C-alpha positions in Angstrom: 46.7 30.7 94.8 46.8 28.8 98.1 45.6 31.9 100.0 42.7 32.3 97.6 41.7 28.6 98.2 41.8 29.1 102.0 39.8 32.2 101.7 37.1 30.4 99.7 37.1 27.6 102.3 36.5 30.1 105.1 33.7 31.7 103.2 32.0 28.3 102.7 32.2 27.6 106.5 30.7 31.1 107.2 27.8 30.4 104.8 26.8 27.2 106.5 27.2 28.6 110.0 23.7 30.0 110.2 22.1 26.7 109.1 24.4 24.8 111.5 23.4 27.0 114.4 19.7 26.7 113.5 20.0 22.9 113.5 21.9 23.0 116.8 19.4 25.2 118.6 16.2 23.7 117.2 17.0 20.1 116.6 20.1 18.9 118.4 19.3 20.5 121.8 15.6 19.5 121.7 16.5 16.0 120.7 19.0 15.7 123.5 16.3 17.0 125.9 13.8 14.5 124.6 16.2 11.5 125.0 17.1 12.7 128.5 13.4 13.0 129.4 12.8 9.4 128.2 15.4 8.1 130.7 13.9 9.9 133.8 12.8 7.8 136.8 9.1 7.0 136.0 8.2 7.0 139.6 8.7 10.8 139.8 5.7 13.1 140.2 4.8 16.8 139.8 5.5 17.3 143.5 8.9 15.7 143.7 9.9 16.2 140.1 11.6 13.7 137.9 15.2 12.5 138.4 17.6 11.1 135.9 18.1 7.4 136.6 18.9 6.2 133.0 15.7 4.1 133.2 16.0 2.3 129.8 13.2 0.1 131.0 10.9 3.0 130.0 11.3 1.9 126.4 10.3 -1.7 127.2 7.3 -0.5 129.2 5.9 1.8 126.5 6.3 -0.8 123.8 4.4 -3.3 125.9 1.7 -0.8 126.8 1.3 1.0 123.5 2.2 -1.3 120.7 -1.3 -1.4 119.3 -1.6 2.4 118.5 1.9 2.3 117.2 1.0 -0.5 114.7 -2.3 1.3 113.9 -0.4 4.5 113.1 1.9 2.7 110.7 -1.1 1.0 109.1 -3.1 4.3 108.7 0.0 6.2 107.5 0.8 3.5 104.9 -2.8 3.3 103.7 -3.1 7.1 103.4 0.3 7.2 101.6 -0.9 4.6 99.1 -4.1 6.5 98.3 -2.1 9.8 98.0 0.3 8.1 95.6 -2.5 6.8 93.4 -4.5 10.0 93.4 -1.5 12.3 93.4 0.2 10.5 90.5 -2.8 10.8 88.2 -3.2 14.5 89.2 0.5 15.3 88.8 0.6 13.5 85.4 -2.4 15.4 84.1 -0.8 18.7 85.2 2.6 18.0 83.8 1.5 16.6 80.4 -2.1 17.5 79.7 -2.8 20.9 81.3 -1.2 23.2 78.7 -1.6 26.8 79.7 -3.6 25.9 82.8 -0.5 24.4 84.5 0.2 27.3 86.8 -3.5 27.6 87.8 -3.8 23.9 88.6 -0.6 24.0 90.7 -2.1 27.0 92.7 -5.2 25.0 93.3 -3.2 22.1 94.6 -1.5 24.2 97.2 -4.6 26.3 97.9 -5.7 24.2 100.9 -2.5 25.3 102.7 -4.1 28.8 102.9 -6.6 27.4 105.4 -5.8 26.1 108.8 -5.1 22.3 109.1 -7.6 22.2 111.9 -10.3 23.9 109.9 -9.8 21.6 107.0 -10.1 18.6 109.3 -13.2 20.0 111.0 -14.7 20.4 107.5 -14.3 16.7 106.9 -16.1 16.1 110.2 -19.1 18.0 108.8 -18.8 16.3 105.4 -18.9 12.8 106.9 -21.5 13.5 109.6 -24.2 11.0 110.2 -26.9 13.3 108.8 -24.7 14.7 106.1 -25.1 14.5 102.3 -22.4 11.8 101.8 -23.9 9.4 104.3 -27.4 10.0 103.2 -26.4 9.4 99.5 -24.5 6.2 100.3 -27.5 4.9 102.4 -29.9 5.8 99.6 -27.9 3.7 97.1 -27.6 0.9 99.7 -23.8 1.1 100.0 -24.2 1.9 103.7 -26.9 0.3 105.9 -29.4 2.4 107.8 -27.4 2.2 111.0 -23.9 2.5 109.3 -21.7 5.6 109.6 -18.5 7.0 108.2 -17.5 9.4 111.0 -15.6 8.0 114.0 -14.3 5.1 111.9 -10.9 4.1 110.5 -12.2 5.2 107.1 -12.7 8.7 108.3 -9.2 8.9 109.8 -7.6 7.6 106.6 -9.7 9.9 104.4 -8.7 12.9 106.5 -5.0 11.9 106.3 -5.2 11.4 102.6 -6.9 14.7 102.0 -4.6 16.7 104.2 -1.3 15.3 103.0 -2.2 14.9 99.3 -0.4 18.1 98.2 2.8 16.8 99.8 2.6 13.9 97.3 1.5 15.9 94.2 4.2 18.6 94.2 7.3 16.2 94.2 5.6 14.0 91.6 4.9 17.0 89.4 8.5 18.2 89.7 9.8 14.8 88.5 7.2 14.3 85.8 7.6 17.9 84.4 11.3 17.2 83.8 10.7 14.2 81.7 11.3 14.8 78.0 8.0 13.8 76.4 9.8 12.8 73.3 11.0 9.7 75.2 7.4 8.6 75.7 6.7 9.3 72.0 9.7 7.3 71.0 8.5 4.3 73.0 5.3 4.4 70.9 7.4 4.5 67.8 9.1 1.3 69.1 5.7 -0.4 69.2 5.2 -0.1 73.0 1.5 0.3 74.0 0.7 3.1 76.5 0.7 0.7 79.5 4.1 -0.7 78.6 5.5 2.8 77.8 4.4 4.0 81.2 6.1 1.2 83.1 9.2 1.2 81.0 9.7 5.0 80.6 7.5 7.3 82.7 7.5 5.3 86.0 11.3 4.8 86.2 12.0 8.4 85.3 9.5 9.6 88.0 10.9 7.4 90.8 12.7 10.3 92.6 9.4 12.1 92.9 7.7 8.9 94.0 10.2 8.3 96.8 10.2 12.0 97.9 6.4 12.2 97.8 5.9 9.0 99.8 8.4 10.1 102.4 6.9 13.6 102.7 3.5 12.0 103.1 4.2 8.9 105.3 6.4 10.6 107.9 3.9 13.3 109.0 0.9 11.0 108.5 2.3 8.4 111.0 2.8 11.1 113.7 -0.4 12.9 113.1 -3.0 13.1 115.9 -5.4 15.8 114.7 -7.3 13.5 112.2 -7.6 10.7 114.7 -8.8 13.1 117.4 -11.4 14.8 115.3 -12.5 12.1 112.9 -11.9 8.9 114.9 -12.9 7.4 118.2 -11.1 5.7 121.1 -10.5 2.6 119.0 -8.7 4.6 116.2 -6.2 6.4 118.4 -2.8 6.8 116.8 0.6 7.0 118.5 0.5 10.8 118.2 -2.7 10.9 120.3 -1.0 8.8 122.9 2.1 11.0 123.1 0.0 14.1 123.3 -2.1 12.7 126.1 0.9 11.5 128.0 2.5 14.9 127.8 -0.5 17.1 128.5 -3.0 15.0 130.4 -1.1 12.3 132.3 2.1 14.4 132.8 4.0 11.1 132.2 7.0 12.7 130.6 9.3 9.7 130.6 6.8 7.5 128.8 5.9 10.3 126.3 9.6 10.9 125.6 10.4 7.2 125.2 7.5 6.8 122.7 8.7 9.9 120.8 12.2 8.6 120.5 11.0 5.1 119.5 8.8 6.7 116.8 11.6 8.8 115.4 14.1 5.9 115.3 11.5 3.5 113.8 10.6 6.0 111.0 14.3 6.8 110.4 15.1 3.1 110.0 12.2 2.5 107.7 13.1 5.6 105.6 16.7 4.4 105.2 15.7 0.9 104.1 13.0 2.2 101.8 15.3 4.7 100.0 18.0 2.1 99.5 15.6 -0.5 98.3 14.2 2.1 95.9 17.6 2.7 94.5 17.7 6.4 95.1 20.3 6.7 97.8 21.3 10.1 96.6 18.1 11.4 98.2 19.6 10.8 101.7 
């Protein structure tokens, strides 16, 4: 009996070995390299190379120099996540409870944008929001926009692009939670004289919270670090922290600053995720 238990234990370790090696090679080692890069001597150059000097002052310097795009990224990411939650919840609710035999087709349509390149989808929004495009012309015709107003190269365009590109990440977890709800519970709330609004907040919303938490995390985390939407749909005043990191790595070759910013962004998002999940009462998701 004891030998059988030990054998099963060894089998379990063997099963998790590939996943453990994958995380070690493609997460632990790169993360260690990133942290080490963030502590290089910032006075290094391409000619001399960077030297390890444990320059923790790099973190203070990048916060002082780039706190504005960092806050802007959090604001844009949170705004896009909110819009994704509102739009995604309505869509997921309709698919889960109202779609009938069209459920599978609607789910395919939700994930259909993934069959197209992220870059192509964002460029399509650039054409859609162009100054001489149909959207701007229509809004100017109904006097929502002035004759000289525009949508492209504005915060609105960046948030719209983020919302569109990350909406499926919100819809799918929400649908998974809503689809598991026994609709008889909602009907029972009506039998107990609860109106539809009260039934939603007392029954549907609490039961769908795991999907809400998962969806907001899957949307907020990549949205904050995104740089494609701000690069294509924004301007120099809408740069996000991802644009700064990309520029420091590829244009300025300032690896210590780029590494420090990357580590700060990761730790900041991790702290926010932990607080958010615990406040939401769904610690089992961690």
